[in-house]
C-alpha positions as CSV (number, residue, x, y, z in Angstrom):
1,X,85.5,23.9,87.2
2,X,83.9,20.6,86.0
3,X,83.1,22.2,82.3
4,X,86.6,23.7,81.8
5,X,87.9,20.2,82.3
6,X,85.4,18.9,79.9
7,X,86.1,21.6,77.6
8,X,89.8,20.9,77.6
9,X,89.4,17.2,77.0
10,X,86.9,17.5,74.3
11,X,89.5,20.1,72.4
12,X,92.6,17.9,72.9
13,X,90.6,14.8,71.5
14,X,89.9,16.7,68.3
15,X,93.9,16.8,67.9
16,X,94.5,12.9,68.4
17,X,96.3,11.3,65.6
18,X,94.6,9.7,62.7
19,X,95.6,6.2,61.5
20,X,94.8,4.7,58.5
21,X,95.2,1.5,56.6
22,X,95.0,1.7,53.1
23,X,95.3,-0.8,49.9
24,X,95.2,-4.7,49.3
25,X,97.5,-6.7,51.4
26,X,96.8,-10.4,50.7
27,X,97.2,-12.5,54.1
28,X,100.3,-14.3,54.8
29,X,98.5,-18.0,54.7
30,X,97.6,-16.7,51.0
31,X,100.9,-15.5,50.0
32,X,102.5,-19.1,51.1
33,X,100.1,-20.9,48.6
34,X,101.8,-19.4,45.5
35,X,104.5,-21.5,43.7
36,X,106.7,-19.5,41.2
37,X,107.1,-21.7,38.2
38,X,103.8,-23.5,38.6
39,X,101.2,-21.1,38.7
40,X,99.7,-19.0,36.2
41,X,98.0,-15.4,36.2
42,X,94.6,-16.9,36.8
43,X,95.9,-19.2,39.7
44,X,97.2,-16.3,41.4
45,X,94.2,-14.1,41.0
46,X,92.1,-17.0,42.4
47,X,94.5,-17.0,45.5
48,X,95.2,-13.3,46.3
49,X,92.6,-11.3,44.2
50,X,93.0,-8.6,41.9
51,X,96.4,-6.7,42.1
52,X,96.5,-3.2,43.4
53,X,98.3,-2.2,40.2
54,X,99.8,-3.9,37.1
55,X,103.3,-2.5,35.6
56,X,102.6,-0.1,32.9
57,X,105.6,-1.8,30.8
58,X,103.9,-4.7,29.6
59,X,102.1,-7.0,31.9
60,X,104.4,-9.1,33.5
61,X,104.5,-8.0,37.2
62,X,101.4,-7.4,39.5
63,X,101.5,-5.2,42.9
64,X,99.7,-5.7,45.7
65,X,100.2,-2.6,47.9
66,X,99.3,-1.7,51.3
67,X,100.1,1.1,53.5
68,X,99.6,2.2,57.2
69,X,99.6,6.1,57.5
70,X,98.9,8.9,60.0
71,X,98.1,12.3,60.4
72,X,98.2,14.3,63.2
73,X,95.7,17.6,63.1
74,X,96.4,19.7,60.0
75,X,99.9,18.3,59.6
76,X,100.8,16.3,56.4
77,X,100.3,12.7,56.2
78,X,103.1,10.6,57.4
79,X,103.7,6.8,56.3
80,X,104.5,4.3,59.1
81,X,104.6,1.0,57.3
82,X,104.4,0.1,53.6
83,X,104.3,-3.5,52.5
84,X,104.2,-4.4,48.5
85,X,104.0,-7.8,47.2
86,X,105.8,-7.7,43.6
87,X,104.7,-11.0,41.5
88,X,106.6,-11.2,38.2
89,X,105.1,-13.4,35.3
90,X,106.5,-14.7,32.5
91,X,105.6,-14.0,28.5
92,X,103.4,-17.5,29.0
93,X,101.9,-16.0,32.4
94,X,103.4,-18.2,34.6
95,X,104.5,-16.9,38.1
96,X,108.3,-16.4,38.1
97,X,109.1,-14.6,41.4
98,X,107.4,-13.2,44.4
99,X,109.1,-10.2,46.0
100,X,108.0,-8.6,49.4
101,X,109.0,-5.0,49.6
102,X,108.8,-2.6,52.5
103,X,109.2,0.9,53.2
104,X,112.8,0.9,53.4
105,X,112.8,-0.2,49.7
106,X,111.3,2.8,48.5
107,X,112.5,5.9,47.2
108,X,111.7,9.6,47.7
109,X,111.0,11.5,44.5
110,X,111.2,15.2,43.9
111,X,108.3,16.5,42.2
112,X,109.4,19.0,39.4
113,X,107.5,22.3,39.9
114,X,108.1,23.9,36.2
115,X,105.4,24.2,33.8
116,X,105.6,23.7,30.0
117,X,105.4,26.5,27.7
118,X,102.7,27.0,25.6
119,X,101.5,28.6,22.3
120,X,99.5,31.7,22.3
121,X,98.9,33.9,25.3
122,X,96.5,33.9,28.1
123,X,93.2,36.1,28.3
124,X,92.0,37.7,30.7
125,X,88.5,37.1,32.4
126,X,87.0,40.2,30.5
127,X,88.7,39.4,27.3
128,X,87.4,35.6,27.7
129,X,83.5,37.2,28.4
130,X,83.5,39.8,25.5
131,X,85.9,38.3,23.1
132,X,83.2,36.3,21.1
133,X,80.7,38.9,20.8
134,X,79.7,39.0,17.3
135,X,81.6,35.9,16.0
136,X,78.3,33.6,16.0
137,X,77.5,32.2,12.4
138,X,74.1,33.1,11.7
139,X,74.2,31.4,8.2
140,X,73.4,27.8,9.7
141,X,70.7,25.6,9.0
142,X,68.8,26.9,12.0
143,X,68.6,30.5,10.9
144,X,66.0,31.8,8.7
145,X,66.1,33.3,5.2
């Protein structure tokens, strides 16, 4: 009886939820030190560290991103909480704005499953294996007379 109870307990513990913290979220004390209009990129990096990512359209916005996710057994991962600090800089590198964005400001994106057509045709495995037989250049510098 005891062995059966232990077996059930061990099997159920393998199905426990995994909770993971990911990202780079600076502490609130560090964020409170930011003063828009007075600090440069270098000042911000000394206070908060390296950003998680930088905007792809120029170097005017830095993002510090953190998320807490959970996963139960083999089900897909679910995001419980998300914090994003978006720091905007002007063209001189002076901090202009600090925004704190959460999970509710995010948007769900639909991934397109289409494939782009390509020129030519696909070769089977056999065609790829035997397709180059006899196509080697024998007149190269390594070949003898």
